[in-house]
C-alpha positions in Angstrom: -11.5 14.1 -14.8 -8.5 12.6 -12.9 -8.1 9.1 -11.6 -10.3 7.8 -8.8 -8.7 7.2 -5.5 -9.2 3.5 -5.9 -7.2 3.7 -9.2 -4.5 5.7 -7.4 -4.4 3.1 -4.6 -4.0 0.3 -7.2 -1.2 2.3 -8.8 0.6 2.5 -5.4 0.5 -1.2 -4.8 1.6 -2.0 -8.4 4.5 0.4 -7.9 5.5 -1.5 -4.8 5.2 -4.8 -6.6 7.4 -3.5 -9.4 9.8 -1.7 -7.1 9.0 1.6 -8.9 10.0 4.1 -6.2 9.4 7.1 -8.4 5.7 6.3 -8.7 5.4 5.8 -5.0 7.2 9.0 -4.2 4.7 10.8 -6.5 1.7 9.3 -4.8 2.9 9.7 -1.2 2.5 13.1 0.4 5.6 14.8 1.9 3.7 14.5 5.3 2.9 10.8 4.8 2.6 8.6 7.9 2.6 4.8 7.9 1.4 2.7 10.8 1.5 -1.1 11.2 1.7 -3.0 14.5 5.5 -3.3 14.4 6.0 0.2 12.9 3.6 2.8 14.4 3.7 6.3 12.9 6.7 6.1 10.6 7.2 9.3 8.6 7.8 9.2 4.8 11.5 8.6 5.1 11.0 5.9 7.8 8.5 4.2 5.4 11.0 4.1 2.6 13.8 3.0 5.0 11.8 0.3 6.8 9.3 -1.0 4.2 10.6 -0.2 0.7 13.3 -2.9 0.8 10.5 -5.4 0.5 9.4 -3.9 -2.9 9.8 -5.6 -6.2 11.0 -9.2 -6.1 8.4 -10.8 -8.4 5.3 -10.2 -6.3 1.8 -9.4 -7.2 -1.4 -8.1 -5.6 -4.9 -9.5 -6.1 -7.4 -6.9 -4.9 -10.3 -8.4 -3.0 -11.9 -5.1 -1.8 -11.4 -1.4 -2.7 -14.0 0.7 -1.0 -13.9 4.5 -1.2 -15.3 6.2 1.9 -14.8 10.0 2.0 -11.1 10.6 1.9 -10.2 7.0 2.6 -9.8 3.9 0.5 -10.1 0.6 2.3 -8.0 -2.0 0.5 -8.0 -5.8 1.1 -5.6 -7.7 -1.0 -3.9 -11.0 -1.3 -0.2 -10.7 -2.1 1.8 -13.4 -3.7 5.6 -13.2 -3.4 8.0 -14.7 -5.9 8.7 -17.7 -3.7 5.0 -18.5 -3.7 4.2 -17.3 -0.2 0.7 -15.7 0.0 -0.8 -13.4 2.6 -3.9 -11.3 3.0 -3.9 -7.7 4.4 -6.3 -4.9 4.8 -5.1 -1.3 4.7 -6.8 2.0 5.1 -5.3 4.7 2.9 -6.2 8.4 3.7 -6.0 10.8 0.8 -5.5 14.6 0.5 -6.4 15.3 -3.1 -4.4 12.8 -5.2 -1.8 12.0 -2.5 -1.8 9.4 0.2 -1.2 11.1 3.6 -1.7 8.1 5.8 -1.6 4.3 5.6 -2.9 2.0 8.4 -2.0 -1.6 7.9 -3.8 -4.6 9.4 -2.1 -7.9 8.5 -1.4 -11.4 9.5 -3.5 -13.7 7.4 -1.6 -16.5 5.7 -3.3 -17.7 2.6 -2.6 -21.4 2.0 -5.6 -22.5 -0.1 
């Protein structure tokens, strides 16, 4: 039996935290689409161009919620960046098999306590 979709989602976030683009490229479908309020419907290349420069840099993810629902995993996490800044986001990852085909990002919570 392969990894659960929740495990694959964790692996994707850990790859982002580590700046491991090879793992991210393996997990993201060639048809991947990324949407966040400032970046609606980026394709895979657009995601790597716009979002990947924020990868690595001594950051970590603390998963608060990973809920599998059909082909989706709903992920709520708190991310701490190397400078100590913390934020909380929720994302909906849609899978096709073991690949992520879509990510919808809902963000904006600063975590100060």
